C-alpha positions in Angstrom: 0.9 -3.8 -29.1 0.1 -4.0 -25.4 -3.4 -5.1 -24.5 -5.7 -2.8 -22.5 -6.4 -4.4 -19.1 -7.9 -3.7 -15.7 -5.6 -4.4 -12.7 -7.1 -5.9 -9.6 -4.9 -6.1 -6.5 -6.0 -8.3 -3.5 -7.8 -10.4 -6.1 -8.2 -13.4 -3.9 -10.3 -11.6 -1.3 -14.1 -11.5 -0.9 -14.4 -8.4 -3.1 -11.9 -9.6 -5.6 -14.0 -12.8 -6.3 -17.1 -10.8 -7.0 -15.3 -8.2 -9.1 -13.5 -10.7 -11.2 -16.7 -12.6 -12.0 -18.5 -9.4 -12.9 -15.8 -8.0 -15.2 -15.2 -11.4 -16.8 -18.9 -11.5 -17.7 -18.4 -8.1 -19.4 -15.5 -9.5 -21.5 -12.9 -7.2 -19.8 -9.3 -8.3 -19.7 -8.1 -8.6 -16.1 -4.7 -8.8 -14.6 -5.1 -10.2 -11.0 -2.5 -9.6 -8.4 -2.4 -11.3 -4.9 0.1 -12.4 -2.3 -1.3 -15.9 -2.7 -2.0 -18.0 -5.8 -5.4 -17.1 -7.4 -8.2 -19.4 -6.6 -8.4 -22.1 -9.3 -12.1 -21.2 -10.1 -11.0 -17.6 -11.0 -8.0 -18.4 -13.2 -9.9 -19.0 -16.4 -11.6 -15.7 -15.9 -8.4 -13.5 -16.0 -5.9 -12.7 -18.7 -3.0 -13.0 -16.2 -2.6 -13.7 -12.6 0.5 -12.8 -10.6 1.6 -14.0 -7.2 3.2 -10.9 -5.8 3.3 -8.1 -3.2 2.1 -4.5 -3.7 5.3 -3.5 -1.9 7.4 -5.1 -4.7 8.3 -2.0 -6.8 10.2 -4.1 -9.4 7.1 -6.2 -10.0 4.9 -3.1 -10.3 7.4 -1.7 -12.8 7.1 -4.7 -15.0 3.3 -4.3 -15.0 3.7 -0.8 -16.3 5.9 -2.1 -19.2 3.9 -5.2 -20.0 0.3 -3.9 -19.8 -1.8 -1.0 -20.8 -3.6 -0.5 -17.6 -6.7 1.7 -17.9 -8.3 1.1 -14.5 -6.8 -0.1 -11.1 -9.1 -1.6 -8.5 -6.8 -1.5 -5.4 -8.4 -4.0 -3.1 -5.3 -5.3 -1.3 -5.2 -4.4 2.4 -4.8 -5.7 6.0 -8.2 -5.4 7.7 -9.1 -3.7 11.0 -8.7 -6.5 13.6 -5.5 -7.9 12.1 -4.1 -4.5 11.6 -4.4 -3.8 15.4 -2.1 -6.8 16.1 0.6 -5.5 13.8 0.0 -1.8 13.0 3.5 -1.2 11.5 3.0 -4.0 9.0 -0.5 -2.8 8.3 0.8 0.7 7.6 3.4 -0.7 5.1 0.8 -2.7 3.2 -2.1 -0.3 3.4 -0.3 2.9 2.9 3.0 2.2 1.2 1.3 -0.4 -1.0 -1.3 2.2 -2.0 1.4 4.8 -2.7 3.2 2.3 -5.0 0.0 1.7 -6.9 -0.6 5.4 -7.2 2.9 5.8 -8.7 2.1 3.0 -11.1 -1.0 4.8 -12.2 1.0 8.0 -12.8 3.5 6.2 -14.9 0.8 4.5 -16.9 -1.1 7.8 -17.4 2.1 9.4 -18.7 2.8 6.6 -21.1 -0.8 6.6 -22.4 -1.4 10.4 -22.4 -4.6 10.0 -20.4 -5.5 9.6 -16.8 -5.8 6.2 -15.3 -8.8 5.5 -13.1 -7.9 4.4 -9.6 -10.8 2.9 -7.7 -10.1 2.7 -4.0 -12.4 0.8 -1.5 -12.2 2.8 1.8 -14.1 1.9 4.9 -16.5 3.0 7.7 -13.4 2.6 9.8 -12.3 6.0 8.6 -14.9 7.4 11.0 -14.5 7.7 14.8 -17.2 8.8 17.2 -16.1 9.4 20.8 -19.0 8.0 22.8 -22.1 5.8 22.5 -24.2 9.0 23.2 -22.6 10.7 20.3 -23.1 7.7 18.1 -26.8 7.6 18.9 -27.3 11.3 18.2 -25.1 11.5 15.1 -27.8 10.2 12.7 -26.7 9.6 9.1 -23.0 10.7 9.1 -21.7 12.4 6.0 -18.2 11.9 4.4 -16.7 15.0 6.0 -18.0 14.4 9.5 -16.6 12.4 12.5 -13.3 11.6 10.6 -11.3 10.7 13.7 -10.5 7.0 13.3 -9.4 5.0 16.3 -7.7 2.1 14.5 -4.6 1.8 12.4 -6.8 0.5 9.5 -9.0 3.5 9.8 -6.1 5.9 9.9 -4.6 4.1 6.8 -7.8 4.4 4.9 -8.4 8.1 5.7 -4.8 9.0 4.8 -5.0 7.0 1.5 -8.1 8.9 0.6 -6.1 12.1 1.0 -3.2 10.6 -1.0 -5.6 9.9 -3.9 -6.9 13.4 -3.8 -3.3 14.7 -3.9 -2.4 12.6 -6.9 -5.6 13.5 -8.6 -5.4 17.2 -8.2 -2.0 18.4 -7.0 0.8 16.0 -8.1 3.6 17.9 -9.9 2.0 21.2 -9.1 5.5 22.8 -8.9 6.8 21.1 -12.0 8.3 23.5 -14.6 7.4 21.1 -17.5 3.7 20.7 -17.4 3.3 19.3 -20.9 2.6 15.8 -19.6 0.9 16.0 -16.3 -1.7 13.3 -16.8 -2.0 11.7 -13.4 -4.7 9.7 -11.6 -8.5 9.8 -11.8 -9.0 8.8 -8.1 -12.4 7.6 -6.9 -13.1 6.1 -3.5 -16.0 4.4 -1.8 -16.4 4.2 2.0 -18.0 0.8 2.4 -19.9 -0.3 5.5 -19.6 -3.9 6.8 -19.7 -6.3 3.9 -21.3 -9.7 3.9 -20.6 -12.3 1.2 -22.3 -15.7 0.6 -19.4 -16.8 -1.6 -16.3 -16.5 0.5 -15.4 -16.8 4.2 -15.0 -13.8 6.4 -11.4 -12.7 6.6 -10.9 -10.9 10.0 -12.7 -7.7 9.7 -14.1 -6.1 12.8 -17.6 -6.1 11.2 -17.4 -9.8 10.5 -19.6 -10.8 13.4 -22.6 -10.7 11.0 -21.3 -13.1 8.3 -19.5 -15.2 11.0 -22.9 -15.9 12.6 -24.3 -17.1 9.4 -21.4 -19.4 8.4 -21.2 -20.9 11.9 -25.0 -21.6 12.0 -25.0 -23.2 8.6 -22.0 -25.4 9.4 -23.4 -26.4 12.8 -20.5 -24.8 14.7 -21.0 -22.9 17.9 -20.2 -19.2 17.7 -19.4 -16.5 20.3 -20.5 -13.2 18.9 -17.9 -10.7 20.0 -20.2 -7.6 20.2 -23.2 -6.7 22.4 -26.7 -7.5 21.1 -27.5 -3.7 20.8 -24.5 -3.0 18.5 -25.6 -1.3 15.3 -23.5 -0.4 12.2 -24.4 -0.3 8.5 -24.0 -3.3 6.3 -24.1 -4.2 2.6 -24.0 -7.5 0.7 -21.2 -8.2 -1.7 -23.3 -7.9 -5.0 -24.2 -4.3 -4.0 -20.6 -3.6 -3.2 -19.5 -4.8 -6.6 -22.3 -2.8 -8.2 -21.1 0.3 -6.4 -17.5 -0.1 -7.6 -18.4 -0.5 -11.2 -21.0 2.3 -11.2 -18.5 4.7 -9.7 -15.8 3.6 -12.2 -18.2 4.2 -15.1 -19.5 7.6 -13.9 -18.5 10.6 -16.1 -15.8 12.6 -14.3 -17.8 15.8 -14.8 -20.6 14.5 -12.6 -18.4 13.7 -9.6 -18.3 16.5 -7.0 -16.0 14.7 -4.5 -13.4 12.0 -4.4 -14.8 9.9 -1.5 -18.4 8.6 -1.4 -20.4 6.8 1.3 -22.6 3.9 0.2 -24.8 1.8 2.4 -27.8 -0.5 2.4 -29.2 -1.5 5.9 -28.2 -1.0 9.5 -29.4 -3.9 11.7 -28.4 -4.5 15.3 -26.4 -7.6 16.2 -29.6 -8.9 17.9 -31.6 -8.4 14.7 -29.0 -10.4 12.7 -29.1 -13.1 15.4 -32.9 -13.3 15.1 -32.7 -13.7 11.3 -30.0 -16.3 11.6 -31.9 -18.3 14.3 -35.1 -18.3 12.2 -33.2 -19.8 9.3 -31.1 -22.2 11.4 -33.2 -23.0 14.6 -30.5 -25.3 16.0 -27.8 -22.6 15.8 -25.6 -22.3 18.9 -24.8 -18.6 19.1 -23.9 -16.7 22.2 -23.0 -13.0 22.8 -19.6 -12.9 24.5 -18.3 -9.4 24.2 -14.7 -8.9 23.3 -14.1 -5.5 24.8 -11.3 -4.3 22.5 -13.2 -5.2 19.3 -16.4 -3.8 20.8 -14.7 -0.5 21.5 -13.7 -0.3 17.8 -17.3 -1.1 16.5 -18.7 1.4 19.0 -16.6 4.1 17.3 -18.3 3.6 14.0 -21.5 5.4 13.1 -24.9 3.6 13.3 -25.7 4.8 9.8 -24.1 6.8 7.0 -25.4 9.4 4.5 -24.9 8.2 0.9 -26.9 11.0 -0.7 -23.9 12.3 -2.6 -23.4 8.9 -4.3 -27.2 8.8 -5.1 -27.0 12.3 -6.6 -23.7 12.1 -8.5 -23.7 8.6 -10.0 -27.2 7.3 -9.4 -26.3 4.9 -6.6 -29.0 2.8 -5.0 -28.6 -0.7 -3.4 -30.5 -3.7 -4.8 -30.7 -5.4 -1.4 -32.5 -4.3 1.7 -32.2 -6.4 4.8 -34.9 -8.9 4.0 -33.9 -9.5 0.5 -30.2 -9.6 1.5 -30.8 -12.5 3.9 -33.8 -14.3 2.4 -32.8 -14.2 -1.3 -29.0 -14.0 -1.3 -27.2 -14.9 2.0 -29.3 -17.7 3.5 -30.0 -19.8 0.4 -26.4 -19.6 -0.8 -24.8 -20.4 2.5 -27.3 -23.3 3.1 -26.2 -24.6 -0.3 -22.6 -24.2 0.6 -22.8 -26.4 3.7 -25.8 -28.6 3.0 -25.9 -29.3 -0.8 -28.9 -31.3 -1.8 
């Protein structure tokens, strides 16, 4: 008899680390998939780890046969900055990879006779505001507003949200035989910039925040690539993991939409700098604007409206800006680089 498992793609990433630790503590069986070997610290916490590519349809087919997958957390993607350097590759991985996982979910649901939950981390990059004046006047942006992304990553994320909605609601809508049409229970979160104390930043355009912290703690100089007045929403990784598992656990009949904003705090780059300098007085951080990356960040809202998530599945962050830095980020990152 096949064992019921949760599948996590992109398991080696920042979010994968936090999610594996959380689910392991809940005694949930995990199959971890990543293009690189899983970190040794995580291997005892998963039932199976697989080195493989979400574009490998033969590999995904074996997963269908070998495991009873009840939930998929599809975390694998190429992030915003890296995607701009190779947009065609980003499209293949971010879109075709997601489509492959959606097909896998459909096959699993038809084997099992019940829908498979598909939890999809989307991004603030799905938004696009045209000017700084529009950004300043937009206020808290809702899910259906300003959806005009300016990056390949943002386009990929927005399109995959629609793919998930299609597979959830319209897949096989022309089928003659509708006796077995269990498909996908698709649920997506648009995350703001994420900051983790446990893993290194991995090339996201919002990574100037965590990069400041890691550089200061390791006594490395850092050129912050955005202006001091740059402001976008952020969240720490424990709240991101909390959001994923709360949305996964929410009763389907409470959900009124497929895509939800979540957020926590929206500091300026200068405010992050001030917090970092107070904790690391000898930090050498300078603002050296990288115009292409600045242009991307300028297209993202200053704040987002997460009232739908609060209403539908009782979302609320545990960390405001002071708690995030003083109780989570700074102590953990100090310990990482300066263990006593």
